[in-house]
mmCIF file of the C-alpha atoms, coordinates in Angstrom:
data_MODEL
# 
_entry.id   MODEL 
# 
loop_
_atom_site.group_PDB 
_atom_site.id 
_atom_site.type_symbol 
_atom_site.label_atom_id 
_atom_site.label_alt_id 
_atom_site.label_comp_id 
_atom_site.label_asym_id 
_atom_site.label_entity_id 
_atom_site.label_seq_id 
_atom_site.pdbx_PDB_ins_code 
_atom_site.Cartn_x 
_atom_site.Cartn_y 
_atom_site.Cartn_z 
_atom_site.occupancy 
_atom_site.B_iso_or_equiv 
_atom_site.pdbx_formal_charge 
_atom_site.auth_seq_id 
_atom_site.auth_comp_id 
_atom_site.auth_asym_id 
_atom_site.auth_atom_id 
_atom_site.pdbx_PDB_model_num 
ATOM 1  C CA . UNK A 1 1  ? 65.588 -23.195 11.345 1.00 0.00 ? 1  UNK A CA 1 
ATOM 2  C CA . UNK A 1 2  ? 64.281 -25.350 8.183  1.00 0.00 ? 2  UNK A CA 1 
ATOM 3  C CA . UNK A 1 3  ? 63.375 -22.736 5.474  1.00 0.00 ? 3  UNK A CA 1 
ATOM 4  C CA . UNK A 1 4  ? 59.586 -25.018 5.075  1.00 0.00 ? 4  UNK A CA 1 
ATOM 5  C CA . UNK A 1 5  ? 59.038 -23.644 9.101  1.00 0.00 ? 5  UNK A CA 1 
ATOM 6  C CA . UNK A 1 6  ? 57.407 -20.200 9.656  1.00 0.00 ? 6  UNK A CA 1 
ATOM 7  C CA . UNK A 1 7  ? 59.200 -17.453 11.247 1.00 0.00 ? 7  UNK A CA 1 
ATOM 8  C CA . UNK A 1 8  ? 57.576 -17.693 15.164 1.00 0.00 ? 8  UNK A CA 1 
ATOM 9  C CA . UNK A 1 9  ? 56.721 -14.236 14.983 1.00 0.00 ? 9  UNK A CA 1 
ATOM 10 C CA . UNK A 1 10 ? 54.961 -14.481 11.583 1.00 0.00 ? 10 UNK A CA 1 
ATOM 11 C CA . UNK A 1 11 ? 53.343 -17.776 13.171 1.00 0.00 ? 11 UNK A CA 1 
ATOM 12 C CA . UNK A 1 12 ? 52.405 -15.020 16.926 1.00 0.00 ? 12 UNK A CA 1 
ATOM 13 C CA . UNK A 1 13 ? 50.923 -12.645 14.502 1.00 0.00 ? 13 UNK A CA 1 
ATOM 14 C CA . UNK A 1 14 ? 48.886 -14.766 11.694 1.00 0.00 ? 14 UNK A CA 1 
ATOM 15 C CA . UNK A 1 15 ? 47.153 -16.588 15.197 1.00 0.00 ? 15 UNK A CA 1 
ATOM 16 C CA . UNK A 1 16 ? 46.088 -12.324 15.911 1.00 0.00 ? 16 UNK A CA 1 
ATOM 17 C CA . UNK A 1 17 ? 45.223 -11.687 13.426 1.00 0.00 ? 17 UNK A CA 1 
ATOM 18 C CA . UNK A 1 18 ? 42.966 -15.454 11.862 1.00 0.00 ? 18 UNK A CA 1 
ATOM 19 C CA . UNK A 1 19 ? 40.851 -14.363 15.903 1.00 0.00 ? 19 UNK A CA 1 
ATOM 20 C CA . UNK A 1 20 ? 39.638 -11.242 14.740 1.00 0.00 ? 20 UNK A CA 1 
ATOM 21 C CA . UNK A 1 21 ? 37.072 -10.221 12.310 1.00 0.00 ? 21 UNK A CA 1 
ATOM 22 C CA . UNK A 1 22 ? 38.312 -8.910  9.179  1.00 0.00 ? 22 UNK A CA 1 
ATOM 23 C CA . UNK A 1 23 ? 37.142 -5.022  10.093 1.00 0.00 ? 23 UNK A CA 1 
ATOM 24 C CA . UNK A 1 24 ? 39.164 -5.953  12.849 1.00 0.00 ? 24 UNK A CA 1 
ATOM 25 C CA . UNK A 1 25 ? 42.389 -7.108  11.485 1.00 0.00 ? 25 UNK A CA 1 
ATOM 26 C CA . UNK A 1 26 ? 41.837 -3.870  8.998  1.00 0.00 ? 26 UNK A CA 1 
ATOM 27 C CA . UNK A 1 27 ? 42.318 -1.833  11.543 1.00 0.00 ? 27 UNK A CA 1 
ATOM 28 C CA . UNK A 1 28 ? 44.367 0.428   12.257 1.00 0.00 ? 28 UNK A CA 1 
ATOM 29 C CA . UNK A 1 29 ? 45.522 -0.821  15.647 1.00 0.00 ? 29 UNK A CA 1 
ATOM 30 C CA . UNK A 1 30 ? 46.094 -3.409  13.649 1.00 0.00 ? 30 UNK A CA 1 
ATOM 31 C CA . UNK A 1 31 ? 48.006 -2.256  10.762 1.00 0.00 ? 31 UNK A CA 1 
ATOM 32 C CA . UNK A 1 32 ? 51.183 -2.948  12.700 1.00 0.00 ? 32 UNK A CA 1 
ATOM 33 C CA . UNK A 1 33 ? 50.702 -6.696  13.754 1.00 0.00 ? 33 UNK A CA 1 
ATOM 34 C CA . UNK A 1 34 ? 49.538 -7.260  9.816  1.00 0.00 ? 34 UNK A CA 1 
ATOM 35 C CA . UNK A 1 35 ? 53.273 -5.642  8.956  1.00 0.00 ? 35 UNK A CA 1 
ATOM 36 C CA . UNK A 1 36 ? 54.916 -7.981  11.467 1.00 0.00 ? 36 UNK A CA 1 
ATOM 37 C CA . UNK A 1 37 ? 53.240 -11.108 9.285  1.00 0.00 ? 37 UNK A CA 1 
ATOM 38 C CA . UNK A 1 38 ? 54.858 -9.811  6.671  1.00 0.00 ? 38 UNK A CA 1 
ATOM 39 C CA . UNK A 1 39 ? 57.430 -9.285  7.335  1.00 0.00 ? 39 UNK A CA 1 
ATOM 40 C CA . UNK A 1 40 ? 57.972 -12.515 8.295  1.00 0.00 ? 40 UNK A CA 1 
ATOM 41 C CA . UNK A 1 41 ? 55.739 -14.353 6.184  1.00 0.00 ? 41 UNK A CA 1 
ATOM 42 C CA . UNK A 1 42 ? 57.087 -16.627 4.282  1.00 0.00 ? 42 UNK A CA 1 
ATOM 43 C CA . UNK A 1 43 ? 57.486 -16.238 0.161  1.00 0.00 ? 43 UNK A CA 1 
ATOM 44 C CA . UNK A 1 44 ? 54.417 -18.608 -0.979 1.00 0.00 ? 44 UNK A CA 1 
ATOM 45 C CA . UNK A 1 45 ? 51.871 -16.306 0.739  1.00 0.00 ? 45 UNK A CA 1 
ATOM 46 C CA . UNK A 1 46 ? 53.343 -13.210 0.558  1.00 0.00 ? 46 UNK A CA 1 
ATOM 47 C CA . UNK A 1 47 ? 51.436 -12.900 -3.039 1.00 0.00 ? 47 UNK A CA 1 
ATOM 48 C CA . UNK A 1 48 ? 48.437 -13.014 -0.584 1.00 0.00 ? 48 UNK A CA 1 
ATOM 49 C CA . UNK A 1 49 ? 49.485 -10.998 1.894  1.00 0.00 ? 49 UNK A CA 1 
ATOM 50 C CA . UNK A 1 50 ? 50.143 -8.178  -0.192 1.00 0.00 ? 50 UNK A CA 1 
ATOM 51 C CA . UNK A 1 51 ? 46.253 -8.648  -1.885 1.00 0.00 ? 51 UNK A CA 1 
ATOM 52 C CA . UNK A 1 52 ? 45.092 -7.896  2.270  1.00 0.00 ? 52 UNK A CA 1 
ATOM 53 C CA . UNK A 1 53 ? 47.716 -4.689  2.773  1.00 0.00 ? 53 UNK A CA 1 
ATOM 54 C CA . UNK A 1 54 ? 45.447 -3.669  -0.658 1.00 0.00 ? 54 UNK A CA 1 
ATOM 55 C CA . UNK A 1 55 ? 42.055 -3.796  1.351  1.00 0.00 ? 55 UNK A CA 1 
ATOM 56 C CA . UNK A 1 56 ? 44.267 -1.558  4.152  1.00 0.00 ? 56 UNK A CA 1 
ATOM 57 C CA . UNK A 1 57 ? 44.732 1.420   1.601  1.00 0.00 ? 57 UNK A CA 1 
ATOM 58 C CA . UNK A 1 58 ? 41.297 1.019   0.202  1.00 0.00 ? 58 UNK A CA 1 
ATOM 59 C CA . UNK A 1 59 ? 39.065 4.059   2.331  1.00 0.00 ? 59 UNK A CA 1 
ATOM 60 C CA . UNK A 1 60 ? 36.999 2.551   4.752  1.00 0.00 ? 60 UNK A CA 1 
ATOM 61 C CA . UNK A 1 61 ? 33.342 3.113   3.624  1.00 0.00 ? 61 UNK A CA 1 
# 
């Protein structure tokens, strides 16, 4: 497996997440999917995911 190729579990999680609205992505039901994406994310993408994760941690208005 090449170092530049994202992990299949990351690709799977991101394809599901990108098909959702932001509200759906931030829902509690999809948190596991997001955590899966985080766990397998390439290092260069992790900062973006961490920024998104901060939205999860803010209470929804």
